C-alpha positions in Angstrom: -1.2 -58.2 -37.3 -0.7 -58.2 -34.0 0.9 -61.0 -31.8 -0.8 -62.2 -29.1 1.2 -64.2 -26.5 -1.1 -66.9 -24.6 0.4 -69.2 -22.1 -0.4 -72.7 -22.6 -2.6 -74.0 -19.9 -1.4 -76.5 -17.4 -4.7 -78.5 -17.0 -2.7 -81.5 -15.2 -2.3 -79.0 -12.9 -5.4 -77.2 -12.3 -7.1 -80.4 -12.1 -5.2 -81.6 -9.5 -5.2 -78.3 -7.2 -9.2 -78.8 -8.1 -8.8 -82.2 -6.6 -6.6 -81.3 -3.6 -9.1 -78.6 -2.6 -12.0 -81.0 -3.0 -10.3 -83.2 -0.8 -9.7 -81.0 2.0 -13.5 -79.7 1.8 -12.9 -76.3 1.0 -14.8 -73.9 -1.7 -12.5 -71.7 -4.1 -13.4 -68.9 -1.5 -12.7 -70.5 1.7 -8.9 -71.7 0.7 -8.3 -68.4 -0.8 -9.5 -66.7 2.6 -7.2 -69.3 4.6 -4.2 -68.6 2.2 -4.8 -64.7 2.2 -5.2 -65.0 -1.5 -7.9 -63.7 -3.8 -10.9 -66.3 -5.3 -9.7 -65.6 -8.7 -5.9 -66.7 -7.5 -7.5 -70.0 -6.5 -9.3 -70.2 -9.9 -6.1 -69.5 -11.9 -4.5 -72.0 -10.6 -7.4 -74.2 -10.9 -7.4 -73.6 -14.5 -3.9 -74.3 -15.2 -3.0 -70.9 -15.8 -1.0 -69.6 -13.1 0.8 -71.6 -10.4 0.5 -70.5 -6.3 3.7 -68.8 -4.3 5.6 -71.3 -2.5 4.5 -70.0 1.0 1.2 -70.7 -0.5 1.6 -74.1 -1.8 3.3 -75.3 1.0 0.1 -74.2 3.0 -1.9 -76.0 0.7 0.3 -79.3 1.5 -0.2 -78.6 4.9 -4.2 -78.7 5.1 -4.0 -81.8 2.4 -1.8 -83.3 5.2 -3.9 -82.3 8.4 -7.0 -83.8 6.2 -4.6 -86.8 5.1 -5.3 -86.9 1.6 -1.7 -88.0 0.9 -1.3 -92.0 1.8 0.5 -92.5 5.0 3.2 -94.5 3.7 3.9 -92.5 1.1 3.4 -89.0 2.2 6.6 -87.4 1.5 7.0 -89.1 -2.0 3.6 -87.9 -3.0 4.6 -84.3 -1.4 7.8 -84.2 -3.5 6.3 -85.1 -6.8 3.1 -82.3 -6.3 5.7 -79.7 -5.9 7.4 -80.9 -8.9 4.4 -80.5 -10.8 3.8 -77.2 -9.5 6.6 -75.7 -11.3 7.7 -73.6 -8.1 10.8 -71.2 -8.6 12.2 -72.4 -5.5 13.2 -75.8 -4.1 11.2 -77.8 -1.7 13.1 -77.6 1.7 13.4 -81.1 2.8 14.0 -80.0 6.5 10.1 -78.3 6.4 9.2 -81.2 4.8 10.9 -83.8 7.1 9.4 -81.4 10.3 6.3 -81.6 12.3 4.2 -79.1 11.0 0.8 -78.0 11.1 0.1 -81.6 13.1 1.7 -83.5 10.9 3.6 -86.7 12.4 7.2 -87.0 11.5 7.3 -89.9 9.1 10.1 -92.1 10.0 
């Protein structure tokens, strides 16, 4: 009998991605176009079957910062927690986080 290997879905992450996308007011196709990925890729993230690459995830975070999705007094803390949740293969670049990127004010 053949064995099929299915990865478990990360529904928690998928729901988080859906919430973030909704918070910034984009459709799956709209977010995909901004990131230069397919709508299917965004759907896989939201379905919990895949994670975005670090550069795409950074862009999502920047869009969230621009739209004030994170609590201002807890922005960096929430971004660090979000990064961990996304199971990125690279560590969060602390210099990127501290920089005034994408219209983000430096948090003192």
